[in-house]
N, C-alpha and C positions, 0 to 999 in steps of 0.2 A: 504493499499500500504506500503511494507516495504521501511524505509529510511536507506540507506546505511550509515554505520559509517565512519566518516572520518579517513583516514590514518595518521600516524605520520608527514607527511610533510605539514598538512593542519590543524595546531593548533594554529593558530594566535588567540590571544584573544582581544576583544574590551573593554576598560577600559574608561567608560565615564568620570569619575572624572579628567583623565588625559588630556582632553582637554576642561576644562569647560570654560576657556577664549575664546577660539573660539566661542563655543556656545552663549557666551555673546554677542559677537560682532556680530555675525549673526543675533541673536533677535533683537539687539539694531537698526539693519539697515534693518529689515523686509526681510531678503533673504533666500533663499533656496539652499540647495546643492543636488546634485545627490549623493553624499557620505552618506549622512543622508536617503535620500528617497529611494535609493536602496539598503540600507543596506549593503554596501560595507564593506568587511572585514577588508580593510586598513584604515579606518577611524580614529583610534585612532593613528597611526603612522602618517598619513598625517596631522591631526588637530595639533598634538603636534610639527610638523613641520612648521606649520602657513601656511600649503597649503590646499586649497579647490577647488572643481570642482563646479561651481556655476550653478544652475538651474534656468534659466529665464522664463518667461511667465507661471508661477504658477507651482503648482504640480499636475495637473489633465491632463491625457493624453486621447487622442481621440480613441485610439486603444485598448490597453490592451493586449501586447504581455504575453504569458503564463510563459515567463523566467524573466519577469521584476517587481520588486515591486512597481515601480510608479504606482498608482492606476488610473483606467479608471472611471472618473466622468466627468459630465458635467463641462468644464472648465470656469473660470471667465475672464471677460475681461481684457486686457492687462493694466498693470500700466505703464502710460508713464514716471513715475518718476524712475522706477526700474533701467534704465542704470545707471544713475547718482549714485545710491546707490552703485550699483556693482562697479564702478569706485572709489568711495570712500573706500570701502572695500579693492579693491587692493592696494590704496594708503597707508592706515593704516597697512597693512600686509607686505607692501614692496615687493610684488610679482615681480620676475624677469620672471615668465611664468605664465600666468593664462589658464585655461580651461574654456570655457564657452559652456553649453549645455542646452537642454530644451526637455520637453515631446513633442510628436508629437501633433500639432495643426492644424489638417485638418478643424476646423471650422472657421480657420481665412483666410482672403485673403493673398495668397502669402505664407501660412503655417507660418507666422509670421517671414519672411525674414527681414522685415523692422526693427524689434525690435532687431534682431541680429545685423544688421548694426549700429542701433543706440547705442547700447552697446560697439561695438568696438569703435566708434567714441568719447563716452564719455570717455572710458579708455584712449585712445590716448591724449585727452586733458588733463589727469591728469597726465598720467604716460607714458612719451614718450618712455622710454626705456623698458618697459614691452613687452615681446613676447606674442601675443594673438593667443590661439588656440580655434577654433571653432570645436565643434562636433554636427553636424547637421542631422535633419530628411531627409527623401527623397522629401519633398515637393511634393509628389505625382507626381514626374517627371516634374515639371514645371520649364523649364529651365530660364525663367524671375526671378524667385525666387532666384535661384542658382546665376544669374548675379548681383543681388542686394547685397548678401552677398559677392561674391567676389569684386565688387566694393569698399567695405567697407576696402579692403586690410588687412585681418588676415595673421598672420604669418604662419599659418598652418590651413587646412581645413579637418576635418575629417568627415566619415560616415561610420559606422560601417557594415560590411556583416553579422557579428553574427554567422552565422552557414552555413552548406552544403545545397545545393538545396534540398536535398531529405527530410530535416528536417524543411523547412521554414514554415510549418503550425504553428510553435512556435511564429512567427513574424506576428502578425495579421494585414492584411490589407498592408503588405509588398511584394515586389517583387525582387527576386534576380537579375535578368536582370536589373531591373529599378535601383537596387543600385549599379550595377556595371557601368551602364552607367552615373549616377551621378559622379563617380569617374572619369571616362573617361572624362567627361566634365569639370572637374576641371582643369585637366592637359592640355585639349586643350583650354580653355579660359583664363587661368591665369598660364602658365607654371612657373612662378617664385613663385607660391605659392605651397608648396610641399602638397600633398594630402595623407591622412593616413586613414587606415581602420583596423578593428580588428575582430577577432573571437574567439568563445568560444569552448573548447573541453570538452568531457565527456557527451554528449547529445545522444550518440549512434551511430556517425559517424564512418566510418572507416577511417583508416590511408590514404588509398588511395583518400578518398573523401575529407579528410583534405587538403592533398597535392594540389589535383586539385582545390580545393577553392583558397587556397593561390595564385597557378599560375594564376588563373583568375582574383584576385585583382591585380597581378603584371601587368598583361597584359593590364591594364587601364592606366599604367604609374604612379600608386602609389607608393610613395617613401617610406612611413613608415608603419609598421604592429605592432600589438599587438596580442598576442596568450595568452589566460588564460583559467583556469578552471572555468568551469560553476558550481555553487553554489545556490542550490535551496533556495530562501528567505523563503518559507514556504511549508507546506505539500500540500498546495492547488496549486502551482507552478508545472511547468513540472520538474520532479524528476531527479537526477543525475542517469545516467546509467553507468558511469564508472569514477573513480578518477585517471586520468592520471598521471603516474610517471613523477618525474622531468626529467630524463633523456630522455624521449620521447619529452619534451618541449625543450632541448637542441638540440635534433636531428632536430626537425622541424625548430628550428631557423637557423641552419646551412643550411638547404634546402633553406629556404627563402631567405637568404643571397646570396647564389649561384645564386638565380633568379634574383638578381639584386636590391634588396630592399637597400636602404640607411641605415636604421637603424630597428632593429627588437627587441622587448623586448618580451620574450617568459618564462613563468614560471607560476607555480599553482597560484599564487596571483596576476599576471599582469591583469591588467583593463587598459582600453584607456587611462585614464588619470593618471596611476599610474607611476611615475618618467618620467612625460610628459617633463620636461625640458631638458632632455637628448635628445630627438630627434633632430637630426640638431646640437647638440652643438658639438664643436670640441673634437677630441681625448676622445670619451666616449666609454665606454663598457658596455653591457648588464649585469645586476647584475645577480648573479648565481640562486636567486629563482625565 
């Protein structure tokens, strides 16, 4: 299979030596990050700035989506001490905004919702001023799991749509309508907690399909949106069909804002947790990239 060469606007380099201090901290607290497990291209930039998206409930996923670098393996039992260690990391880093996510854990009762809630509680006890954003799986549509997470009162509740309905085969075990319903339920059950979602471009979707998916997300009442370029982690993952130019991301941001989103980050290197502290912050503008 032919691998497309990255264009000039996608030449960000990863420099492990530039963020050795963050790596040491994570290792000392036995914590995982989606930055590392998902091979995020922004890892050096974010780690240098002492920013990290924590991956709780292990590194093993029960689904194995073809776009994602998080491995599908039999997962390990939950570590009840993990929430306290995440809170310790947040305190040591002095984070004003933290994003917590997880692999999908269909093996657990409630999909691990209680562990998310425990992590929010642990951070609140240590860092009262820190904004907490959760990026959750679909919990297989279980409304009680969502209620458990919302009861912990995160500041933002995110769930990514990822792609357009026609391409949903890349999301193993997921369902487009089920994900939209989760977002709708967030705004219905906890209107004071903003819902957030994200999509990737470059998987073969048409522009019309991308706009329609964005409109579907907004129709749920979702407030925040991220739009980024899909980059294949390896040759065995779903391959990039198109490298979308920066001006198209700018156009889509404008259309999304016109639909009524409160904040949209749109650019080739945008990821759900990239510049996450800017969502909902006063007088912020989306960065050009």
